C-alpha positions in Angstrom: 28.1 62.7 179.2 31.1 65.3 178.9 32.6 66.6 182.5 31.7 70.2 182.6 34.1 70.3 185.7 37.2 72.9 185.3 40.4 71.4 184.0 43.6 72.5 185.6 47.1 71.4 184.3 49.9 71.6 187.0 53.3 71.7 184.8 56.5 73.1 183.6 57.1 73.7 179.8 60.4 71.8 179.9 58.8 68.7 181.4 58.2 66.3 178.3 55.5 64.3 179.9 53.9 67.5 180.3 54.0 68.5 176.8 52.4 65.1 176.0 49.4 65.8 178.2 49.2 69.4 176.4 49.2 67.4 173.0 46.5 65.5 174.4 44.4 68.2 175.7 44.9 69.9 172.1 43.9 66.9 170.1 40.8 66.4 172.1 40.3 69.8 172.3 40.1 70.4 175.9 40.1 74.2 177.4 41.9 74.6 180.4 43.9 76.2 183.2 47.6 75.9 183.7 49.3 76.2 187.1 52.9 76.8 186.3 55.4 74.9 188.9 59.2 74.7 189.5 61.2 72.3 187.7 61.9 70.3 191.2 60.2 70.2 194.4 59.2 71.7 196.9 56.1 72.6 194.9 53.8 74.7 197.2 51.0 74.8 194.2 50.4 71.1 194.9 51.3 70.8 198.6 48.5 73.1 199.4 46.1 70.7 197.9 47.6 68.0 200.1 49.5 66.3 197.0 53.0 65.2 197.8 53.3 63.4 194.5 56.9 63.7 193.3 56.4 63.8 189.5 54.9 66.2 186.8 52.3 66.8 185.4 49.7 66.8 187.7 45.7 67.4 186.5 42.7 68.3 188.1 39.1 68.0 186.8 36.8 69.5 189.4 38.0 68.0 192.7 39.4 65.1 191.3 43.2 65.3 191.3 45.0 62.9 188.7 48.8 61.7 188.9 50.9 60.2 186.2 50.0 60.3 182.7 49.2 56.6 182.4 45.9 57.5 184.3 45.6 61.0 183.2 45.2 60.3 179.4 42.4 57.6 179.7 40.3 59.7 182.2 40.3 62.7 179.6 39.4 60.0 177.0 36.4 59.2 179.2 35.4 62.4 180.9 35.5 64.1 177.7 34.1 61.7 175.1 34.3 61.5 171.1 30.6 61.1 171.6 30.1 64.6 172.9 32.3 66.3 170.2 35.8 65.7 171.6 38.5 64.2 169.7 39.8 60.5 170.6 43.5 59.2 171.6 42.0 55.5 171.0 40.8 56.1 167.3 39.8 53.3 165.1 41.7 51.2 162.7 41.4 52.2 159.1 39.2 50.2 157.1 36.5 49.5 159.5 38.1 48.1 162.5 37.8 48.4 166.1 40.1 50.6 168.2 42.7 49.0 170.4 43.0 50.9 173.9 44.8 48.3 175.7 47.9 47.7 173.5 48.0 51.4 172.9 48.2 52.3 176.8 50.6 49.4 177.2 52.8 50.9 174.4 53.0 54.3 175.5 53.4 53.6 179.1 55.8 50.4 179.2 57.8 50.8 176.2 57.9 54.8 175.2 58.0 56.2 178.5 59.8 53.2 181.0 62.2 52.1 177.9 62.4 55.0 175.5 62.5 57.9 178.2 64.8 55.9 180.3 67.7 55.9 177.4 67.0 59.3 176.4 67.7 60.4 180.2 71.2 59.1 180.1 72.0 61.5 177.7 70.7 64.6 179.3 73.8 67.2 180.1 73.1 67.1 184.0 76.2 69.6 184.3 74.5 72.4 182.8 71.8 72.8 185.4 73.6 73.1 188.5 74.3 71.1 191.6 70.8 71.5 193.1 69.4 69.9 189.8 71.5 67.1 189.7 70.9 66.5 193.5 67.4 66.5 193.4 67.3 64.2 190.0 69.6 61.6 191.7 67.1 61.4 194.4 64.1 61.1 192.1 66.2 58.2 190.2 67.3 56.6 193.4 71.0 56.7 191.8 74.0 59.2 192.2 74.4 60.9 188.9 77.8 62.0 188.3 77.7 65.3 186.5 81.3 65.3 185.4 81.0 65.9 181.4 83.7 63.1 180.3 81.8 60.6 182.3 78.4 61.3 180.7 80.3 61.3 177.2 81.6 57.9 178.1 77.9 56.5 177.6 77.0 58.4 174.5 78.0 56.1 171.8 76.3 53.2 173.8 72.9 55.7 173.9 73.5 56.2 170.3 73.5 52.4 169.3 70.5 51.6 171.4 68.6 54.8 169.8 69.3 53.5 166.0 67.7 50.4 167.0 64.8 51.5 168.7 64.0 54.0 165.6 64.8 51.0 163.0 61.4 49.5 164.9 59.6 52.7 163.9 61.0 52.7 160.6 59.5 48.8 160.4 56.4 49.8 162.0 55.6 52.4 159.1 56.7 50.6 156.4 53.9 49.6 154.9 53.1 53.4 154.1 50.5 53.8 157.1 49.6 57.5 158.3 49.8 56.5 162.0 51.5 53.9 164.2 48.5 51.9 164.8 47.3 52.2 161.4 44.3 54.4 162.9 41.9 56.8 161.2 43.5 59.5 163.3 46.5 59.7 165.5 46.3 57.8 168.7 48.0 58.0 172.2 50.7 55.8 171.0 51.6 58.5 168.2 51.3 61.3 170.5 53.6 59.2 172.9 56.3 58.1 170.7 56.5 61.8 168.7 57.1 63.4 172.0 60.3 61.4 172.9 61.5 60.4 169.3 61.2 64.1 168.1 62.3 65.2 171.7 65.9 63.8 171.0 66.5 65.5 167.7 67.4 68.6 169.8 69.9 66.5 172.1 73.3 67.3 170.9 74.6 63.8 171.9 71.8 61.9 169.9 70.7 64.1 167.1 73.3 62.9 164.6 71.7 59.2 164.6 68.6 60.6 162.2 71.4 62.0 159.8 73.5 59.0 159.8 70.9 56.3 159.3 68.1 58.6 157.6 64.8 57.1 158.9 62.9 58.7 156.1 59.3 57.0 157.3 60.0 57.9 160.8 61.0 61.4 159.8 58.1 61.9 157.6 55.7 60.5 160.4 57.2 63.1 163.0 56.6 66.1 160.7 53.1 65.2 160.0 52.0 64.9 163.3 53.8 68.0 164.4 51.6 69.4 161.9 48.6 68.0 162.7 48.8 69.4 166.3 49.8 72.7 165.0 46.6 72.6 163.5 44.5 71.2 166.2 46.0 74.3 168.1 44.8 76.5 165.8 41.2 75.6 166.4 41.1 77.3 169.6 39.4 74.6 171.5 42.2 73.7 173.7 42.8 77.2 174.8 44.3 77.8 178.0 44.9 80.7 180.6 48.0 80.7 183.3 46.5 81.0 186.7 48.6 81.1 190.3 48.7 78.1 192.5 46.1 79.8 195.0 43.7 80.2 192.2 44.3 76.6 190.8 43.7 75.5 194.5 40.4 78.0 195.0 39.0 75.9 191.4 39.9 72.6 192.8 38.3 72.8 196.3 35.2 75.0 194.9 34.4 72.3 192.1 32.1 69.0 192.4 34.1 65.4 192.4 33.3 62.6 190.2 30.8 60.1 191.8 32.8 57.5 193.4 30.6 54.8 192.5 31.8 54.9 188.9 35.1 53.5 190.2 33.6 51.7 193.4 35.4 49.5 195.9 36.7 46.3 195.0 36.8 44.2 198.3 38.7 41.4 196.4 41.4 43.5 195.7 41.4 45.2 199.0 42.2 41.9 200.4 45.0 41.1 198.2 46.6 44.6 199.3 45.5 44.3 203.1 43.9 47.6 203.1 40.4 48.8 203.8 37.9 51.5 203.0 38.6 54.5 205.2 41.9 53.7 206.1 44.7 56.0 206.0 47.1 54.5 203.4 50.3 55.8 201.4 50.7 55.4 197.5 53.9 55.7 195.9 55.4 55.0 192.5 57.4 51.6 192.4 60.0 52.9 189.9 61.4 56.4 190.9 60.4 59.7 192.5 59.3 57.5 195.3 57.7 60.1 197.7 54.5 58.7 199.1 50.8 60.4 199.1 49.1 59.8 202.1 45.1 60.2 202.5 41.9 58.1 203.4 41.2 55.3 200.8 37.8 55.9 199.4 37.6 54.0 196.1 39.7 51.1 194.9 39.7 48.9 191.5 41.9 47.4 189.2 42.7 50.5 187.1 42.7 53.3 190.3 42.8 54.2 193.7 41.6 57.0 195.4 42.5 58.9 198.5 41.0 61.8 200.2 43.8 64.4 200.7 43.2 67.4 203.2 45.0 70.6 201.9 46.8 73.6 203.6 43.1 75.1 204.1 41.6 72.3 205.5 39.5 71.8 202.3 39.6 68.3 200.6 39.9 66.9 197.4 40.1 63.2 195.6 43.8 62.1 194.5 43.9 59.3 191.9 46.9 57.0 191.2 47.1 54.4 188.4 47.1 50.7 190.2 49.9 49.4 187.6 53.5 50.7 188.8 52.2 52.0 192.2 52.3 50.4 195.5 49.3 51.2 197.9 50.3 50.6 201.6 48.1 50.5 205.1 49.9 53.3 207.5 49.0 51.0 210.1 50.8 48.0 209.0 53.5 50.1 207.6 53.9 51.3 211.4 53.7 48.0 212.7 56.7 46.6 210.4 58.7 49.6 211.6 
């Protein structure tokens, strides 16, 4: 049964991953609220919920707050299923085939977001955004960014060459005339994820000429086709949204019910492997970048996600969900003992 809990998206418009989640909401036809946050911390709109997670977007469904798009996407599919009239990001293959959610999720997260997005980020003109932004993104990436334009430009030819090779893979995938990347009946999460990045770079001064130099006709047609598809989905009005303030978003979260934790359960085998216990205070932190821990009481755990209870500024509680893949869970007591 579809969730009737309100959906609140914490985002900022310049965030490409926020755009990805907005496209998922449009494709599925999910009405929602939006809280616009700053491009860099502090973000009081999330801190008031007790969520210190560094990356954007964050999505709340009722009292459940979901971090990272690799978890947000499948949760939206599960809680707003096609059987209830919503669109799907895991459509069946054409010709009566099954869907491929596992490979689609892996492609979207570990190829598009980890490989392609990392490549593209090296061509962002950081010097145009000021020293505070450069400092923040250096802390986020865990490396010192040199904002000298000449230093950035030295890397552009290598980025163009790498992008040309990745675009060739797309061209090969589309070579048989298929409409969508996984030859599905409608666009999948794989299409949304790849479209986001490969369409985005067409506006990068440092990279956009790669399309002109090599052509990529099938890729260009696919990008246009998906943009038009998403525009049509937006026109239906099913994913209508309203901008609200941080306090309004918090009130919605705190006053809404949470999903029954029994759906996620508590995997004792996994907790033993991780040396954590139900009800224990733990920290959850990304493995790669944006390594700011979120701390709370561990209330649910399985092989896909971990859930902690966090306390907001008003003393109200919320359940904060994280993916298991690419995130580390640590007992605060064990961490304190090591220190």
